[in-house]
C-alpha positions as CSV (number, residue, x, y, z in Angstrom):
1,M,20.7,-90.9,81.7
2,A,23.7,-88.6,81.6
3,N,24.3,-86.2,84.5
4,Y,25.7,-82.8,83.5
5,S,27.0,-80.0,85.7
6,D,27.4,-77.2,83.2
7,I,24.6,-77.8,80.6
8,L,21.0,-78.8,80.5
9,Y,19.7,-81.3,77.9
10,T,16.1,-81.9,76.9
11,V,14.3,-83.4,74.0
12,S,10.8,-82.4,72.9
13,D,9.0,-83.0,69.6
14,G,12.1,-84.0,67.6
15,V,14.2,-81.1,68.9
16,A,17.1,-81.5,71.3
17,T,17.8,-78.3,73.3
18,I,21.2,-77.9,74.8
19,T,21.3,-75.0,77.4
20,L,24.6,-73.6,78.6
21,D,24.0,-73.6,82.3
22,R,26.5,-71.4,84.2
23,P,24.3,-68.3,84.5
24,D,26.3,-66.8,87.4
25,A,29.4,-66.9,85.2
26,L,27.5,-65.6,82.1
27,N,27.9,-69.2,80.7
28,A,31.6,-68.8,80.4
29,L,33.2,-71.7,78.5
30,R,35.4,-73.9,80.7
31,P,36.7,-77.4,79.9
32,T,33.8,-79.2,81.7
33,L,31.2,-77.3,79.8
34,L,32.9,-77.9,76.5
35,D,33.2,-81.6,77.2
36,E,29.6,-81.8,78.1
37,L,28.5,-79.9,75.0
38,E,30.4,-82.3,72.8
39,A,28.8,-85.3,74.6
40,A,25.4,-83.7,74.2
41,M,25.9,-83.3,70.5
42,V,26.7,-87.0,70.2
43,R,23.7,-87.8,72.4
44,A,21.4,-85.8,70.1
45,E,22.4,-87.8,67.1
46,A,21.7,-91.0,69.0
47,D,18.3,-89.7,70.1
48,E,17.4,-89.4,66.5
49,V,16.1,-85.8,66.8
50,R,15.7,-83.6,63.7
51,T,17.2,-80.4,65.0
52,V,19.5,-79.2,67.9
53,V,18.8,-75.8,69.6
54,L,21.8,-74.3,71.5
55,T,21.0,-71.6,74.0
56,G,22.1,-70.1,77.3
57,N,20.6,-69.8,80.7
58,G,20.3,-66.3,82.2
59,S,21.4,-63.0,80.7
60,A,24.0,-64.4,78.3
61,F,24.3,-66.9,75.5
62,S,28.0,-67.1,76.5
63,A,30.5,-64.3,77.4
64,G,33.4,-66.4,76.2
65,Y,36.2,-68.6,77.6
66,D,36.6,-68.5,81.3
67,I,39.8,-66.6,81.8
68,G,39.0,-66.4,85.5
69,E,39.7,-70.1,85.9
70,D,43.0,-71.1,87.5
71,E,45.4,-71.6,84.6
72,D,46.9,-74.7,86.1
73,D,43.6,-76.4,85.8
74,L,43.4,-75.6,82.0
75,G,46.5,-77.6,81.0
76,S,49.1,-76.7,78.4
77,V,48.5,-74.0,75.8
78,E,48.3,-76.6,73.1
79,A,45.7,-78.6,75.0
80,R,43.7,-75.5,75.7
81,M,43.6,-74.5,72.0
82,R,42.5,-78.0,71.0
83,D,39.7,-77.8,73.7
84,R,38.7,-74.5,72.2
85,R,38.2,-76.0,68.7
86,S,36.8,-79.5,69.1
87,H,33.4,-78.3,70.5
88,L,33.0,-76.2,67.3
89,E,33.9,-79.1,65.2
90,S,31.3,-81.2,67.0
91,I,28.6,-78.8,65.8
92,I,30.0,-78.3,62.3
93,E,30.5,-82.0,61.7
94,S,27.2,-83.2,63.2
95,P,24.7,-84.3,60.5
96,L,22.0,-82.5,62.5
97,P,21.2,-78.8,61.8
98,V,22.0,-76.7,64.9
99,I,20.2,-73.4,65.6
100,A,21.8,-70.9,68.0
101,Q,19.2,-69.1,70.1
102,V,21.1,-66.1,71.4
103,D,19.7,-63.9,74.1
104,G,22.2,-61.5,75.7
105,Y,26.0,-61.6,75.4
106,A,27.6,-63.7,72.7
107,L,31.2,-62.6,73.1
108,A,34.6,-64.0,72.3
109,G,34.4,-67.8,72.3
110,G,30.6,-67.3,72.8
111,C,30.4,-65.4,69.6
112,N,32.4,-68.0,67.8
113,L,30.1,-70.7,69.2
114,A,26.9,-68.8,68.1
115,I,28.1,-68.2,64.6
116,A,29.5,-71.7,64.1
117,C,25.9,-73.0,64.3
118,D,24.1,-73.6,61.1
119,I,21.5,-70.9,61.7
120,T,21.6,-68.1,64.3
121,F,18.6,-66.3,65.8
122,A,19.1,-63.4,68.3
123,S,17.0,-61.3,70.5
124,E,17.1,-57.5,70.0
125,R,19.1,-57.0,73.2
126,S,21.9,-59.4,72.2
127,T,25.5,-58.3,71.8
128,F,28.2,-59.8,69.6
129,G,31.9,-59.3,69.3
130,F,35.5,-60.5,70.1
131,P,36.6,-58.4,73.0
132,D,39.2,-61.1,73.7
133,M,41.3,-59.5,71.0
134,H,42.1,-56.8,73.6
135,F,43.9,-59.7,75.4
136,G,45.9,-60.3,72.3
137,E,44.3,-63.7,71.7
138,P,42.8,-64.3,68.2
139,P,40.0,-66.9,68.0
140,P,41.5,-70.5,68.0
141,K,39.4,-71.2,65.0
142,F,38.4,-68.6,62.4
143,V,34.7,-68.9,61.9
144,L,34.0,-65.2,61.4
145,P,35.4,-64.8,57.8
146,F,33.2,-67.6,56.6
147,V,29.9,-66.1,57.8
148,T,30.3,-62.3,57.3
149,T,29.0,-60.7,54.1
150,S,32.4,-59.1,53.6
151,L,35.9,-59.9,54.8
152,K,36.0,-56.2,55.8
153,H,33.5,-56.9,58.5
154,A,35.7,-59.6,59.9
155,R,38.7,-57.3,59.8
156,E,36.7,-54.6,61.6
157,L,35.5,-56.8,64.4
158,L,38.8,-58.6,65.0
159,Y,41.1,-55.6,64.7
160,S,39.1,-53.5,67.1
161,G,37.7,-56.1,69.5
162,K,34.5,-53.9,69.8
163,R,31.0,-55.2,70.6
164,I,28.1,-54.7,68.2
165,S,24.4,-54.9,68.5
166,A,22.2,-57.7,67.2
167,A,21.0,-55.5,64.4
168,E,24.6,-54.8,63.3
169,A,25.5,-58.4,63.6
170,E,22.6,-59.2,61.3
171,R,23.7,-56.6,58.8
172,M,27.2,-58.1,58.8
173,G,25.9,-61.6,58.3
174,L,26.7,-63.1,61.7
175,V,22.9,-63.6,62.4
176,N,20.1,-64.8,60.3
177,H,17.2,-63.1,62.1
178,V,16.8,-60.7,65.0
179,V,13.5,-60.7,66.8
180,P,12.0,-59.1,69.9
181,T,13.1,-60.9,73.1
182,D,9.7,-62.2,73.9
183,E,9.3,-63.7,70.4
184,L,12.7,-65.5,70.3
185,D,11.4,-68.9,71.6
186,D,8.6,-69.0,69.1
187,A,10.8,-67.9,66.2
188,V,13.3,-70.6,66.9
189,A,10.5,-73.2,67.3
190,E,9.0,-72.2,64.0
191,E,12.3,-72.5,62.2
192,A,12.7,-76.0,63.7
193,D,9.2,-76.9,62.4
194,H,10.2,-75.7,58.9
195,I,13.3,-77.9,59.0
196,K,11.2,-81.0,60.0
197,K,9.3,-80.6,56.7
198,T,12.5,-81.5,54.8
199,P,13.6,-85.1,55.0
200,G,16.4,-85.5,57.5
201,V,18.6,-87.4,55.0
202,A,18.4,-84.4,52.6
203,V,19.2,-81.9,55.3
204,S,22.3,-83.9,56.4
205,L,23.4,-84.3,52.8
206,V,23.1,-80.6,52.1
207,K,24.9,-79.7,55.3
208,A,27.8,-81.9,54.3
209,M,27.9,-80.3,50.9
210,L,27.9,-76.8,52.3
211,N,30.6,-77.8,54.7
212,D,32.6,-78.9,51.7
213,V,32.2,-75.5,50.1
214,Q,33.6,-73.9,53.3
215,T,36.5,-76.3,53.3
216,A,37.2,-75.4,49.6
217,Q,37.2,-71.7,50.7
218,G,39.9,-72.4,53.3
219,Y,37.9,-73.3,56.4
220,R,40.2,-75.8,58.1
221,D,42.7,-76.0,60.9
222,S,45.8,-74.0,60.1
223,P,49.1,-75.6,60.7
224,L,50.0,-72.3,62.4
225,D,47.3,-72.6,65.0
226,E,49.4,-74.1,67.8
227,Y,52.4,-71.9,67.0
228,L,50.3,-68.7,67.1
229,A,48.6,-69.8,70.3
230,I,51.9,-70.3,72.1
231,L,53.2,-67.1,70.6
232,T,50.2,-65.1,71.8
233,M,50.4,-66.4,75.4
234,E,54.0,-65.3,75.6
235,T,53.4,-61.7,74.6
236,E,53.4,-58.8,77.0
237,T,49.6,-58.4,77.2
238,P,48.8,-61.7,78.8
239,K,51.7,-61.3,81.2
240,R,50.6,-57.8,82.2
241,F,47.0,-59.1,82.6
242,R,48.2,-61.8,85.0
243,E,50.3,-59.3,87.0
244,I,47.3,-56.9,87.5
245,R,45.0,-59.8,88.3
246,E,47.5,-61.0,91.0
247,A,48.1,-57.6,92.4
248,E,44.7,-55.8,92.1
249,G,42.2,-58.5,91.3
250,F,40.3,-59.9,88.3
251,E,38.0,-56.9,87.8
252,A,41.0,-54.5,87.7
253,A,42.7,-56.8,85.2
254,L,39.6,-56.9,83.0
255,E,39.3,-53.1,83.1
256,W,42.9,-52.7,82.0
257,M,42.5,-55.2,79.2
258,H,39.5,-53.4,77.7
259,E,40.5,-49.8,78.3
260,A,44.3,-49.5,78.0
261,D,46.1,-48.8,74.7
262,K,48.5,-51.5,73.9
263,P,51.7,-51.6,71.7
């Protein structure tokens, strides 16, 4: 039995539930959590479940990548960018359908994670968006343009870095269904039951076919990914963020990041 520090893993009635388990950090995504998430996806396939449910413990699904971590512990920029893509690929490439059960914040990398799942359910109190754009850091993998109902929605969210409600996320196509918070568990369980009525082989085949459609539309790693990541980290915004964090603390740096106009 695997021991995890940043996630919980349970299996019941043909459903594997992976719970992001850093509630005090709003389930911020750090390398340990991402590694454990990938391992749990492999484990779910070995456990021969029919569906995977991905959720978060506490008041957030995930508030994004843990920019509060010591940068020296995160390795090179190139390695960080690879870390921030491979967990998404583990979900997309899995033969199992993955349902995101979002209750609370799904922001930045947490938003990318929620919409990379095959199906996304959200509670009415959930919030989506890419506020990390205020840091000058585009998503390391563009999922958003392939789920929104219009490319204009992707432009709106990524240009502004603003947060949107669950209802607005549903309108834009990021979310399949929005339900009252106290009905979220039952709604996801009902969806998993519906999936179990379709043969697993058929579901896996259709998922692979749909993935091929996305690939044909351009959903793949760009050769510019590493270059853009390095370029981003060398711009003035991250440098100024680190200066404020060092001089005034992390909260002050966050306030500057989200409130200050930038060139």
